KEZA-99063 format. One record per residue (C-alpha): y, x, z; residue in one letter. Coordinates in Angstrom, 3 decimals, always signed. Example, Ala and Ser with C-alpha at 12.3 -4.5 7.8 and 13.67 -1.06 7.14 Angstrom:
Y->-4.500 | X->+12.300 | Z->+7.800 | residu->A
Y->-1.060 | X->+13.670 | Z->+7.140 | residu->S
//
This chain:
Y->+0.147 | X->-0.135 | Z->-0.023 | residu->M
Y->+3.569 | X->+1.266 | Z->-0.591 | residu->P
Y->+5.659 | X->+2.877 | Z->+2.194 | residu->Y
Y->+8.181 | X->+0.525 | Z->+3.813 | residu->P
Y->+11.663 | X->+0.927 | Z->+2.063 | residu->T
Y->+13.949 | X->+1.086 | Z->+5.313 | residu->N
Y->+15.859 | X->+4.283 | Z->+5.494 | residu->E
Y->+13.649 | X->+5.824 | Z->+8.545 | residu->L
Y->+10.584 | X->+5.006 | Z->+6.691 | residu->A
Y->+11.806 | X->+6.759 | Z->+3.543 | residu->Q
Y->+12.417 | X->+9.928 | Z->+5.680 | residu->R
Y->+9.159 | X->+9.533 | Z->+7.180 | residu->L
Y->+7.571 | X->+9.458 | Z->+3.835 | residu->E
Y->+9.362 | X->+12.638 | Z->+2.886 | residu->G
Y->+8.209 | X->+14.430 | Z->+5.580 | residu->I
Y->+4.359 | X->+13.625 | Z->+4.904 | residu->I
Y->+4.556 | X->+14.058 | Z->+1.130 | residu->D
Y->+5.703 | X->+17.783 | Z->+2.136 | residu->A
Y->+3.195 | X->+18.178 | Z->+4.730 | residu->A
Y->+0.920 | X->+21.583 | Z->+4.321 | residu->I
Y->-1.730 | X->+19.477 | Z->+5.934 | residu->D
Y->-3.638 | X->+16.434 | Z->+4.157 | residu->G
Y->-2.454 | X->+12.872 | Z->+5.483 | residu->I
Y->-4.514 | X->+9.823 | Z->+4.656 | residu->I
Y->-4.465 | X->+6.460 | Z->+6.084 | residu->T
Y->-6.884 | X->+3.743 | Z->+5.561 | residu->I
Y->-7.467 | X->+0.075 | Z->+6.717 | residu->D
Y->-10.116 | X->-1.133 | Z->+9.017 | residu->S
Y->-12.418 | X->-1.518 | Z->+6.160 | residu->K
Y->-12.213 | X->+2.037 | Z->+4.926 | residu->G
Y->-10.118 | X->+1.465 | Z->+2.078 | residu->L
Y->-7.450 | X->+4.036 | Z->+1.327 | residu->I
Y->-4.093 | X->+2.877 | Z->+1.502 | residu->E
Y->-1.989 | X->+6.255 | Z->+1.328 | residu->T
Y->-2.702 | X->+10.011 | Z->+0.672 | residu->I
Y->-0.097 | X->+12.747 | Z->+0.384 | residu->N
Y->+0.200 | X->+15.192 | Z->-2.253 | residu->P
Y->-1.615 | X->+18.187 | Z->-0.168 | residu->S
Y->-4.599 | X->+15.788 | Z->+0.650 | residu->A
Y->-4.971 | X->+14.755 | Z->-3.311 | residu->A
Y->-5.006 | X->+18.617 | Z->-3.920 | residu->T
Y->-7.715 | X->+19.318 | Z->-1.528 | residu->Q
Y->-9.958 | X->+16.640 | Z->-2.762 | residu->F
Y->-9.316 | X->+17.374 | Z->-6.517 | residu->G
Y->-7.854 | X->+13.622 | Z->-7.135 | residu->Y
Y->-4.655 | X->+12.241 | Z->-8.135 | residu->T
Y->-3.261 | X->+9.593 | Z->-5.744 | residu->P
Y->-3.601 | X->+6.983 | Z->-8.184 | residu->E
Y->-7.609 | X->+7.518 | Z->-8.469 | residu->E
Y->-8.211 | X->+6.960 | Z->-4.930 | residu->V
Y->-5.821 | X->+3.926 | Z->-3.895 | residu->F
Y->-7.803 | X->+1.029 | Z->-2.930 | residu->G
Y->-10.961 | X->+2.915 | Z->-2.942 | residu->Q
Y->-13.559 | X->+3.207 | Z->+0.035 | residu->N
Y->-12.911 | X->+6.547 | Z->+2.064 | residu->I
Y->-16.739 | X->+7.097 | Z->+1.379 | residu->S
Y->-15.855 | X->+8.499 | Z->-1.846 | residu->M
Y->-14.275 | X->+11.506 | Z->-0.030 | residu->L
Y->-17.509 | X->+12.065 | Z->+2.488 | residu->M
Y->-20.963 | X->+13.970 | Z->+1.682 | residu->P
Y->-24.085 | X->+12.522 | Z->+2.963 | residu->E
Y->-25.027 | X->+11.078 | Z->+5.192 | residu->P
Y->-21.407 | X->+9.891 | Z->+6.083 | residu->H
Y->-20.725 | X->+8.666 | Z->+2.574 | residu->R
Y->-23.171 | X->+5.683 | Z->+3.212 | residu->T
Y->-22.650 | X->+5.388 | Z->+7.231 | residu->A
Y->-18.715 | X->+5.298 | Z->+7.161 | residu->H
Y->-18.705 | X->+1.411 | Z->+7.798 | residu->D
Y->-20.894 | X->+1.853 | Z->+10.850 | residu->G
Y->-18.558 | X->+4.281 | Z->+12.229 | residu->Y
Y->-15.556 | X->+2.375 | Z->+11.907 | residu->I
Y->-16.982 | X->-0.796 | Z->+12.914 | residu->G
Y->-18.818 | X->+0.507 | Z->+15.865 | residu->R
Y->-15.277 | X->+2.221 | Z->+16.952 | residu->Y
Y->-13.558 | X->-1.175 | Z->+16.524 | residu->L
Y->-15.967 | X->-2.825 | Z->+18.647 | residu->E
Y->-16.615 | X->-0.213 | Z->+21.426 | residu->T
Y->-13.479 | X->+1.961 | Z->+21.222 | residu->K
Y->-15.389 | X->+5.141 | Z->+21.672 | residu->K
Y->-14.734 | X->+7.616 | Z->+19.120 | residu->A
Y->-17.706 | X->+9.488 | Z->+17.535 | residu->R
Y->-16.789 | X->+10.740 | Z->+13.813 | residu->I
Y->-13.291 | X->+9.566 | Z->+14.644 | residu->I
Y->-11.742 | X->+11.764 | Z->+17.213 | residu->G
Y->-9.399 | X->+14.628 | Z->+17.579 | residu->I
Y->-10.050 | X->+18.326 | Z->+16.386 | residu->G
Y->-13.515 | X->+17.486 | Z->+14.806 | residu->R
Y->-14.719 | X->+19.876 | Z->+12.108 | residu->E
Y->-16.386 | X->+18.268 | Z->+9.312 | residu->V
Y->-17.269 | X->+18.267 | Z->+5.496 | residu->M
Y->-14.947 | X->+16.866 | Z->+2.436 | residu->G
Y->-16.354 | X->+15.991 | Z->-0.887 | residu->R
Y->-14.518 | X->+16.982 | Z->-3.785 | residu->K
Y->-13.989 | X->+15.124 | Z->-7.094 | residu->K
Y->-16.334 | X->+17.980 | Z->-8.728 | residu->D
Y->-18.929 | X->+17.488 | Z->-6.132 | residu->G
Y->-18.320 | X->+20.293 | Z->-4.248 | residu->S
Y->-17.860 | X->+20.619 | Z->-0.450 | residu->L
Y->-15.177 | X->+22.153 | Z->+1.804 | residu->F
Y->-14.734 | X->+22.524 | Z->+5.498 | residu->P
Y->-11.925 | X->+20.828 | Z->+7.216 | residu->F
Y->-10.557 | X->+20.009 | Z->+10.919 | residu->Q
Y->-9.944 | X->+16.222 | Z->+11.156 | residu->L
Y->-7.551 | X->+14.375 | Z->+13.447 | residu->A
Y->-8.102 | X->+10.628 | Z->+13.401 | residu->V
Y->-5.624 | X->+8.245 | Z->+15.327 | residu->S
Y->-5.732 | X->+4.392 | Z->+15.553 | residu->E
Y->-2.232 | X->+2.657 | Z->+14.296 | residu->V
Y->-1.340 | X->-0.864 | Z->+14.948 | residu->I
Y->+1.363 | X->-1.630 | Z->+12.273 | residu->L
Y->+2.569 | X->-5.368 | Z->+11.775 | residu->N
Y->-0.598 | X->-6.691 | Z->+13.576 | residu->D
Y->-2.732 | X->-4.705 | Z->+11.352 | residu->R
Y->-5.241 | X->-1.852 | Z->+12.632 | residu->V
Y->-4.860 | X->+1.282 | Z->+10.421 | residu->I
Y->-6.145 | X->+4.768 | Z->+10.822 | residu->F
Y->-4.617 | X->+7.922 | Z->+9.850 | residu->T
Y->-6.339 | X->+11.030 | Z->+9.260 | residu->G
Y->-4.824 | X->+14.689 | Z->+9.333 | residu->I
Y->-6.872 | X->+17.216 | Z->+7.418 | residu->I
Y->-6.444 | X->+20.788 | Z->+8.111 | residu->H
Y->-8.308 | X->+23.066 | Z->+5.429 | residu->N
Y->-10.682 | X->+25.560 | Z->+6.833 | residu->L
Y->-11.702 | X->+27.046 | Z->+3.692 | residu->S
Y->-9.671 | X->+30.436 | Z->+4.219 | residu->T
Y->-10.775 | X->+30.464 | Z->+7.901 | residu->V
Y->-14.465 | X->+30.281 | Z->+6.978 | residu->K
Y->-14.306 | X->+32.777 | Z->+4.267 | residu->E
Y->-12.823 | X->+35.254 | Z->+6.835 | residu->A
Y->-15.400 | X->+34.720 | Z->+9.221 | residu->E
Y->-18.090 | X->+35.235 | Z->+6.615 | residu->A
Y->-16.078 | X->+38.393 | Z->+5.901 | residu->Q
Y->-16.305 | X->+39.422 | Z->+9.429 | residu->L
Y->-19.901 | X->+38.670 | Z->+9.959 | residu->V
Y->-20.597 | X->+40.718 | Z->+6.906 | residu->E
Y->-18.310 | X->+43.568 | Z->+8.729 | residu->L
Y->-20.195 | X->+43.279 | Z->+11.923 | residu->N
Y->-23.538 | X->+43.846 | Z->+10.265 | residu->E
Y->-22.123 | X->+46.779 | Z->+8.132 | residu->A
Y->-21.034 | X->+48.370 | Z->+11.592 | residu->L
Y->-24.557 | X->+47.665 | Z->+13.453 | residu->E
Y->-25.999 | X->+49.705 | Z->+10.523 | residu->K
Y->-23.632 | X->+52.408 | Z->+10.797 | residu->K
Y->-24.305 | X->+52.693 | Z->+14.504 | residu->V
Y->-28.044 | X->+52.745 | Z->+13.790 | residu->E
Y->-27.576 | X->+55.486 | Z->+11.098 | residu->Q
Y->-25.278 | X->+57.346 | Z->+13.588 | residu->R
Y->-27.801 | X->+57.063 | Z->+16.573 | residu->T
Y->-30.637 | X->+58.522 | Z->+13.886 | residu->N
Y->-28.215 | X->+61.340 | Z->+13.173 | residu->E
Y->-27.786 | X->+62.006 | Z->+16.605 | residu->L
Y->-31.455 | X->+61.981 | Z->+17.347 | residu->E
Y->-32.112 | X->+64.912 | Z->+14.596 | residu->Q
Y->-29.162 | X->+66.917 | Z->+15.878 | residu->A
Y->-30.756 | X->+67.046 | Z->+19.310 | residu->I
Y->-34.078 | X->+67.742 | Z->+17.797 | residu->N
Y->-32.361 | X->+70.832 | Z->+16.109 | residu->R
Y->-30.647 | X->+71.585 | Z->+19.444 | residu->L
Y->-34.064 | X->+71.653 | Z->+21.115 | residu->L
Y->-35.404 | X->+73.841 | Z->+18.361 | residu->E
Y->-32.435 | X->+76.045 | Z->+18.872 | residu->T
Y->-33.039 | X->+76.507 | Z->+22.569 | residu->N
Y->-36.825 | X->+77.017 | Z->+21.808 | residu->K
Y->-35.330 | X->+79.946 | Z->+19.350 | residu->K
Y->-33.240 | X->+81.510 | Z->+22.054 | residu->L
Y->-36.257 | X->+81.813 | Z->+24.689 | residu->A
Y->-38.249 | X->+83.425 | Z->+21.967 | residu->E
Y->-35.653 | X->+85.672 | Z->+21.496 | residu->R
Y->-35.314 | X->+86.594 | Z->+25.091 | residu->E
Y->-39.039 | X->+87.601 | Z->+25.295 | residu->K
Y->-38.451 | X->+90.074 | Z->+22.576 | residu->E
Y->-35.387 | X->+91.743 | Z->+24.185 | residu->L
Y->-37.421 | X->+92.729 | Z->+27.409 | residu->H
Y->-37.070 | X->+96.494 | Z->+26.385 | residu->A
Y->-33.323 | X->+96.433 | Z->+27.373 | residu->S
Y->-32.652 | X->+95.353 | Z->+30.873 | residu->L
Y->-28.722 | X->+94.980 | Z->+30.074 | residu->A
Y->-29.478 | X->+92.610 | Z->+27.104 | residu->K
Y->-32.072 | X->+90.616 | Z->+29.067 | residu->E
Y->-29.892 | X->+89.755 | Z->+32.029 | residu->R
Y->-26.919 | X->+88.762 | Z->+29.485 | residu->E
Y->-29.719 | X->+86.358 | Z->+27.546 | residu->L
Y->-30.720 | X->+84.920 | Z->+30.805 | residu->N
Y->-27.348 | X->+84.188 | Z->+31.713 | residu->E
Y->-26.497 | X->+82.634 | Z->+28.472 | residu->L
Y->-29.472 | X->+80.555 | Z->+28.396 | residu->K
Y->-28.505 | X->+79.293 | Z->+32.143 | residu->S
Y->-24.925 | X->+78.472 | Z->+31.096 | residu->R
Y->-26.378 | X->+76.565 | Z->+27.888 | residu->F
Y->-28.810 | X->+74.413 | Z->+29.711 | residu->V
Y->-26.133 | X->+73.747 | Z->+32.256 | residu->S
Y->-23.278 | X->+73.016 | Z->+29.731 | residu->L
Y->-25.922 | X->+71.005 | Z->+27.630 | residu->A
Y->-26.937 | X->+68.554 | Z->+30.294 | residu->S
Y->-23.419 | X->+67.744 | Z->+31.560 | residu->H
Y->-21.700 | X->+67.607 | Z->+28.494 | residu->E
Y->-24.215 | X->+65.392 | Z->+26.615 | residu->F
Y->-24.952 | X->+62.810 | Z->+29.528 | residu->R
Y->-21.289 | X->+61.105 | Z->+29.577 | residu->T
Y->-20.763 | X->+60.707 | Z->+25.468 | residu->P
Y->-24.559 | X->+59.950 | Z->+25.288 | residu->L
Y->-24.087 | X->+56.841 | Z->+28.165 | residu->S
Y->-20.885 | X->+55.755 | Z->+26.389 | residu->T
Y->-22.598 | X->+55.634 | Z->+23.222 | residu->I
Y->-25.619 | X->+53.599 | Z->+24.549 | residu->M
Y->-23.309 | X->+51.293 | Z->+27.059 | residu->S
Y->-21.030 | X->+50.492 | Z->+23.858 | residu->S
Y->-23.742 | X->+49.849 | Z->+21.438 | residu->A
Y->-25.160 | X->+47.339 | Z->+24.062 | residu->S
Y->-21.883 | X->+45.641 | Z->+24.445 | residu->L
Y->-20.998 | X->+45.058 | Z->+20.753 | residu->I
Y->-24.053 | X->+42.817 | Z->+20.480 | residu->G
Y->-22.671 | X->+40.534 | Z->+23.231 | residu->R
Y->-19.548 | X->+40.100 | Z->+21.431 | residu->Y
Y->-20.222 | X->+37.620 | Z->+18.419 | residu->T
Y->-17.170 | X->+35.406 | Z->+18.336 | residu->Q
Y->-14.063 | X->+35.751 | Z->+16.022 | residu->T
Y->-11.738 | X->+36.021 | Z->+18.875 | residu->E
Y->-14.008 | X->+39.217 | Z->+20.601 | residu->Q
Y->-12.863 | X->+41.576 | Z->+17.497 | residu->Q
Y->-10.546 | X->+43.500 | Z->+19.865 | residu->A
Y->-13.529 | X->+44.102 | Z->+22.153 | residu->Q
Y->-15.874 | X->+44.974 | Z->+19.350 | residu->R
Y->-13.435 | X->+47.556 | Z->+17.886 | residu->S
Y->-12.962 | X->+49.184 | Z->+21.251 | residu->K
Y->-16.467 | X->+49.682 | Z->+21.655 | residu->H
Y->-16.786 | X->+51.108 | Z->+18.112 | residu->I
Y->-13.993 | X->+53.452 | Z->+18.714 | residu->N
Y->-15.558 | X->+54.695 | Z->+21.946 | residu->R
Y->-18.961 | X->+55.375 | Z->+20.107 | residu->I
Y->-17.108 | X->+57.186 | Z->+17.106 | residu->K
Y->-15.158 | X->+59.428 | Z->+19.582 | residu->S
Y->-18.346 | X->+60.358 | Z->+21.441 | residu->S
Y->-20.202 | X->+61.221 | Z->+18.282 | residu->V
Y->-17.466 | X->+63.492 | Z->+17.382 | residu->N
Y->-17.932 | X->+65.258 | Z->+20.570 | residu->N
Y->-21.561 | X->+65.615 | Z->+20.318 | residu->L
Y->-21.034 | X->+66.692 | Z->+16.860 | residu->T
Y->-18.554 | X->+69.451 | Z->+18.016 | residu->G
Y->-20.876 | X->+70.932 | Z->+20.860 | residu->I
Y->-23.875 | X->+70.814 | Z->+18.718 | residu->L
Y->-22.068 | X->+72.792 | Z->+15.919 | residu->N
Y->-20.773 | X->+75.200 | Z->+18.625 | residu->D
Y->-24.290 | X->+75.618 | Z->+19.815 | residu->F
Y->-25.851 | X->+76.317 | Z->+16.560 | residu->L
Y->-23.021 | X->+78.800 | Z->+15.246 | residu->S
Y->-23.511 | X->+80.765 | Z->+18.457 | residu->L
Y->-27.173 | X->+80.767 | Z->+17.797 | residu->S
Y->-26.949 | X->+81.851 | Z->+14.042 | residu->K
Y->-24.739 | X->+84.984 | Z->+15.069 | residu->I
Y->-26.505 | X->+86.053 | Z->+18.055 | residu->E
Y->-29.941 | X->+85.851 | Z->+15.563 | residu->E
Y->-28.080 | X->+87.544 | Z->+13.005 | residu->G
Y->-28.548 | X->+84.830 | Z->+10.598 | residu->K
Y->-25.013 | X->+84.719 | Z->+9.379 | residu->V
Y->-24.645 | X->+86.116 | Z->+5.853 | residu->Q
Y->-21.416 | X->+86.956 | Z->+4.077 | residu->I
Y->-20.668 | X->+85.687 | Z->+0.614 | residu->S
Y->-17.300 | X->+86.875 | Z->-0.783 | residu->N
Y->-15.842 | X->+84.753 | Z->-3.601 | residu->T
Y->-12.237 | X->+84.528 | Z->-4.878 | residu->A
Y->-10.659 | X->+81.874 | Z->-2.255 | residu->V
Y->-7.404 | X->+80.039 | Z->-3.185 | residu->S
Y->-5.767 | X->+80.112 | Z->+0.166 | residu->L
Y->-3.370 | X->+77.186 | Z->-0.752 | residu->T
Y->-6.567 | X->+75.009 | Z->-1.733 | residu->D
Y->-8.416 | X->+75.942 | Z->+1.033 | residu->L
Y->-5.365 | X->+75.441 | Z->+3.488 | residu->S
Y->-4.883 | X->+71.872 | Z->+2.233 | residu->N
Y->-8.753 | X->+71.250 | Z->+2.728 | residu->L
Y->-8.745 | X->+72.198 | Z->+6.415 | residu->V
Y->-5.516 | X->+70.058 | Z->+6.922 | residu->I
Y->-6.935 | X->+66.815 | Z->+5.153 | residu->D
Y->-10.091 | X->+67.570 | Z->+7.427 | residu->E
Y->-8.566 | X->+67.991 | Z->+10.718 | residu->V
Y->-5.930 | X->+64.714 | Z->+10.032 | residu->K
Y->-8.415 | X->+62.340 | Z->+11.344 | residu->G
Y->-8.195 | X->+64.110 | Z->+14.894 | residu->L
Y->-4.269 | X->+63.995 | Z->+15.196 | residu->L
Y->-2.829 | X->+62.193 | Z->+18.211 | residu->K
Y->-0.286 | X->+59.339 | Z->+17.664 | residu->E
Y->+2.839 | X->+60.835 | Z->+16.301 | residu->G
Y->+1.318 | X->+64.374 | Z->+15.981 | residu->Q
Y->+2.083 | X->+65.851 | Z->+12.422 | residu->Y
Y->+1.801 | X->+69.367 | Z->+10.502 | residu->F
Y->+4.384 | X->+71.465 | Z->+9.611 | residu->D
Y->+2.721 | X->+72.907 | Z->+6.613 | residu->L
Y->+4.202 | X->+76.215 | Z->+5.095 | residu->Q
Y->+2.470 | X->+77.712 | Z->+1.922 | residu->L
Y->+3.576 | X->+80.551 | Z->-0.103 | residu->P
Y->+5.669 | X->+79.303 | Z->-3.335 | residu->T
Y->+2.961 | X->+81.546 | Z->-5.379 | residu->S
Y->-0.701 | X->+81.179 | Z->-4.638 | residu->D
Y->-2.641 | X->+83.812 | Z->-2.702 | residu->L
Y->-6.016 | X->+84.496 | Z->-3.970 | residu->V
Y->-8.436 | X->+86.936 | Z->-1.777 | residu->I
Y->-11.889 | X->+88.014 | Z->-1.607 | residu->Q
Y->-13.522 | X->+86.411 | Z->+1.216 | residu->T
Y->-16.419 | X->+83.955 | Z->+2.697 | residu->D
Y->-14.723 | X->+80.546 | Z->+2.167 | residu->Q
Y->-17.041 | X->+78.842 | Z->+4.510 | residu->R
Y->-16.508 | X->+81.117 | Z->+7.505 | residu->I
Y->-12.888 | X->+81.332 | Z->+6.843 | residu->L
Y->-12.679 | X->+77.316 | Z->+6.760 | residu->K
Y->-14.671 | X->+77.213 | Z->+9.810 | residu->N
Y->-12.065 | X->+79.867 | Z->+11.694 | residu->I
Y->-9.206 | X->+77.759 | Z->+10.496 | residu->L
Y->-10.830 | X->+74.762 | Z->+11.732 | residu->F
Y->-11.389 | X->+75.564 | Z->+15.121 | residu->N
Y->-8.169 | X->+76.690 | Z->+15.573 | residu->I
Y->-6.128 | X->+73.933 | Z->+13.982 | residu->T
Y->-8.246 | X->+71.426 | Z->+15.834 | residu->S
Y->-7.732 | X->+73.234 | Z->+19.259 | residu->N
Y->-3.820 | X->+73.058 | Z->+18.717 | residu->A
Y->-4.522 | X->+69.186 | Z->+18.343 | residu->I
Y->-6.906 | X->+68.873 | Z->+21.049 | residu->K
Y->-4.340 | X->+70.686 | Z->+23.891 | residu->Y
Y->-0.913 | X->+69.318 | Z->+22.172 | residu->S
Y->+0.565 | X->+66.250 | Z->+23.550 | residu->P
Y->+1.368 | X->+63.121 | Z->+21.097 | residu->A
Y->+4.558 | X->+63.238 | Z->+19.032 | residu->H
Y->+4.589 | X->+66.989 | Z->+18.532 | residu->K
Y->+4.443 | X->+69.219 | Z->+15.382 | residu->S
Y->+2.034 | X->+71.657 | Z->+14.567 | residu->I
Y->+3.006 | X->+74.588 | Z->+12.458 | residu->L
Y->+0.401 | X->+75.838 | Z->+10.024 | residu->F
Y->+1.588 | X->+78.757 | Z->+8.010 | residu->S
Y->+0.048 | X->+81.240 | Z->+5.342 | residu->V
Y->+1.887 | X->+84.434 | Z->+4.346 | residu->G
Y->+1.411 | X->+87.969 | Z->+3.240 | residu->Q
Y->+2.288 | X->+91.365 | Z->+4.756 | residu->N
Y->+1.397 | X->+94.399 | Z->+2.785 | residu->G
Y->-2.216 | X->+94.284 | Z->+2.088 | residu->N
Y->-2.934 | X->+91.484 | Z->+4.583 | residu->E
Y->-2.503 | X->+87.689 | Z->+4.726 | residu->V
Y->-1.411 | X->+86.301 | Z->+7.823 | residu->I
Y->-2.630 | X->+82.550 | Z->+8.806 | residu->F
Y->-0.288 | X->+81.564 | Z->+11.821 | residu->T
Y->-1.154 | X->+78.356 | Z->+13.600 | residu->I
Y->+1.526 | X->+77.323 | Z->+16.481 | residu->K
Y->+1.481 | X->+74.527 | Z->+18.636 | residu->D
Y->+3.616 | X->+72.826 | Z->+21.459 | residu->Q
Y->+0.871 | X->+72.152 | Z->+23.908 | residu->G
Y->-0.128 | X->+73.031 | Z->+27.212 | residu->I
Y->-0.548 | X->+76.719 | Z->+26.829 | residu->G
Y->-2.809 | X->+79.276 | Z->+28.546 | residu->I
Y->-1.903 | X->+80.637 | Z->+32.113 | residu->P
Y->-0.809 | X->+84.134 | Z->+31.824 | residu->M
Y->-3.519 | X->+85.409 | Z->+34.290 | residu->E
Y->-6.515 | X->+84.105 | Z->+32.634 | residu->E
Y->-5.546 | X->+85.212 | Z->+29.015 | residu->Q
Y->-7.700 | X->+88.209 | Z->+29.095 | residu->K
Y->-10.701 | X->+85.907 | Z->+28.966 | residu->Y
Y->-9.775 | X->+83.991 | Z->+26.353 | residu->L
Y->-12.374 | X->+84.972 | Z->+23.682 | residu->F
Y->-15.137 | X->+85.278 | Z->+26.342 | residu->E
Y->-18.277 | X->+82.764 | Z->+26.189 | residu->R
Y->-18.190 | X->+79.671 | Z->+27.994 | residu->F
Y->-14.427 | X->+80.412 | Z->+29.306 | residu->F
Y->-12.265 | X->+77.545 | Z->+29.834 | residu->R
Y->-8.699 | X->+77.625 | Z->+31.438 | residu->A
Y->-8.248 | X->+76.006 | Z->+34.563 | residu->S
Y->-5.480 | X->+73.767 | Z->+33.091 | residu->N
Y->-7.952 | X->+72.047 | Z->+30.715 | residu->V
Y->-10.864 | X->+70.936 | Z->+32.929 | residu->E
Y->-9.811 | X->+67.272 | Z->+32.200 | residu->T
Y->-10.370 | X->+68.143 | Z->+28.412 | residu->I
Y->-13.736 | X->+68.074 | Z->+26.817 | residu->Q
Y->-15.139 | X->+71.152 | Z->+25.223 | residu->G
Y->-17.858 | X->+74.024 | Z->+25.752 | residu->T
Y->-15.559 | X->+77.462 | Z->+25.995 | residu->G
Y->-17.682 | X->+78.667 | Z->+22.931 | residu->L
Y->-14.932 | X->+78.008 | Z->+19.923 | residu->G
Y->-12.641 | X->+80.796 | Z->+20.107 | residu->L
Y->-15.771 | X->+83.589 | Z->+21.010 | residu->S
Y->-17.169 | X->+82.232 | Z->+17.899 | residu->I
Y->-14.183 | X->+82.363 | Z->+15.812 | residu->V
Y->-13.419 | X->+85.966 | Z->+17.147 | residu->K
Y->-16.906 | X->+87.003 | Z->+16.043 | residu->R
Y->-16.429 | X->+85.377 | Z->+12.755 | residu->Y
Y->-12.973 | X->+86.773 | Z->+11.910 | residu->I
Y->-14.715 | X->+90.425 | Z->+12.891 | residu->E
Y->-17.441 | X->+89.800 | Z->+10.314 | residu->M
Y->-14.555 | X->+89.245 | Z->+7.541 | residu->L
Y->-13.004 | X->+92.604 | Z->+8.874 | residu->N
Y->-9.963 | X->+91.009 | Z->+10.212 | residu->G
Y->-8.185 | X->+90.443 | Z->+13.455 | residu->A
Y->-6.921 | X->+87.670 | Z->+15.771 | residu->I
Y->-3.849 | X->+87.911 | Z->+18.244 | residu->T
Y->-2.121 | X->+85.180 | Z->+19.931 | residu->F
Y->+0.738 | X->+84.594 | Z->+22.394 | residu->S
Y->+1.201 | X->+81.902 | Z->+25.151 | residu->S
Y->+2.449 | X->+80.918 | Z->+28.185 | residu->S
Y->+1.976 | X->+77.707 | Z->+30.308 | residu->A
Y->+3.435 | X->+74.424 | Z->+29.142 | residu->D
Y->+4.877 | X->+76.285 | Z->+26.432 | residu->D
Y->+2.526 | X->+76.190 | Z->+23.860 | residu->G
Y->+0.326 | X->+78.859 | Z->+21.829 | residu->T
Y->+0.710 | X->+80.586 | Z->+18.719 | residu->T
Y->-2.317 | X->+82.162 | Z->+16.808 | residu->F
Y->-2.372 | X->+84.688 | Z->+14.120 | residu->Q
Y->-5.247 | X->+85.631 | Z->+11.922 | residu->V
Y->-5.044 | X->+88.705 | Z->+9.455 | residu->S
Y->-7.499 | X->+89.175 | Z->+6.834 | residu->L
Y->-7.477 | X->+91.862 | Z->+4.097 | residu->P
Y->-6.382 | X->+91.095 | Z->+0.847 | residu->V
//
């Protein structure tokens, strides 16, 4: 039926026609009296095609043949079933396809007549987002499973390394001094491994368990929190394993030098790209490279490990919102890498121990680490016939310089 012609009704008609949500009115027999443009578009009809038609044309089965019973029951008992507020239902379009929407229905007495007004909020976009979220969760679960498998393999490699260290110890009984050194190394290795592995492994297990409990859309924040905890713990374990494996290879003399022509510009950019993911909030690199590329003969893999270790330390021991200098230059027959941070620095009285295995300064006890990184770096640099120097003061940052022959 047409809208009333008084001024207030005309204004109301304009509001209804402009509404984003669909609005439909039907009489007590279920016949459609009005439909706004939004509702008509959602169902794929023109208003003229639905005026006077039964509301069942917009319903899927079983409601398509049961609507009279619902309306009649409501008029008789005044107890809503299909009729209600915020009910999620399915609508049937002109082409026969279905779509989900949230339906709110109100009973209105107008000129001694009972009519029903339905407000239709299309949920298609919401449902698509929910489906994508489910797919994302499944992918994340697979990723967690993959990382767990990788961690198990890494632990097996670590156990194998420990076995090799024990065999190496037996071979060095002839030298008492060497035997004592290896005994100390083994003791520190077991103690550090048991301590450093326990916390991240517990974090991974608890977070992986908790992720499965957050199944609702509104719990994405909790899922993301535990996923980030797992990623952080896996990165910590990977770093520990890399240190132990590198130390093992050095001690066993299994590190082979393979010199090739290395572009220092390309290598520097590669290192920066790989450590960017470790940057804290607001941290950034001040990258200073020579205008003319330097190319030297060296082992690119080992040099990359050296620069990665020192640069990642600069990130770890520096506060947020601070720059980290990474520069490359040449001084005669040497190239100089300079990495300078604005971090916590190294206490003066402890600097003489900096390159010793397992040494950790007194001001970094709350920051995870093995105390092996710089010891390994120094050994690697010596293999490349280079040198490393540093300057530092507590709370005023540290500057490392690595020099290698051209």
